[in-house]
N, C-alpha and C positions, 0 to 999 in steps of 0.2 A: 492223329490218325493211327489206328492200330491195324496191323495186318494179321490175318488169320493164317495159321499153318495148316496144310493139309494133314490128314491123319498119318500119312507116310512120313512127311517131314517132321512131325511131332515125335513119332516113334524113333526116327533116326537121331533126333536131337537128344531124346532121353537116353538112347543106347550109347551115344557118344559121351554123355555126362557120366553114365554108369561105368563106362570103360575107364574114364579118367580117374574115377574114385577107386575102382578096384585095382588099377595099375598106377600107383603113385610114382612119380619120377624119382623119388628118393630111394626107391628100392633097386634102381638100376645102377650097377657099379660101372663107373666110367674109367676106362684105361687111358692114361695119358700117352702121348707120343713117346715120351722118354721111356716109359715102362714098356711100350711096344718095341722100341729100339733095343732095349736091354734083353727082352725076350728073344728077339731075332738073333742077337749076338751070343746068346747062351746056347743056341743049338749046337749040336756036335760039330757040324761043318761050318758054322757061322753063316755069314751072308756077305755078298758083295755090294758095292755102292749102288749099282743099278737096281738090284732087288730091293734094297732098303728104300731107295728113293721112290720106287714104284709103289711099294706097300704103304709108305707113310705119306705119299703125295708131296714129296720134297724135291727140290732141285738137287743135283749132285753136290754142288758147293755147300748147300745147307746140310746135307748128310755128312760131309767131311767135317764141317764145323761142329756138328753134334757129336761126332766121334772124338774130336779134340776136347769138347766139353766134358765128356765122360772120363777121358784121361785125366783132366784137371781135377775131376771129382774123386779121383783115386782108383778108378777102374784100370786094370792092366789089360790093354787090348793088343792082341797080336795079329799080324797079317801074314797070310801065306799065299804064295804064288804057286800055281800048278806047274808052270814051265811049258805048258802047251799053248800058250797064248790066251788063256782064260784070265779074266780080271782077278785081282787080289781079293781074297776073302778075309773078312775080319771076324774075330770072335773074342769073347771075354775069357781071359786066362785066369784072372783073379779079381774079386770084388773088394772094395775098400772095407777095412775093419769097421764094424759098427761101434759107434760111440755109446758108452753107457755102461 
């Protein structure tokens, strides 16, 4: 049994196929969460755990573990407290030397 598509459905199906062909997924650059974390920490003021967790969709303990992982990978991460009750802000002070 074959079902016939209405002209609108057929046009929409052709349009969807054309969209997929003209926009291959390989052309989209994907940014990893590690890269997003590094970018957040490279900002002049850095970022606090709450902001990082919210941006990346992580729990606070996951964020702190990721900061530890970056330290183990050779990043120098410094924390600064404002003194007025705001949370500590973390930023990258130095990146690991590139091998090669």
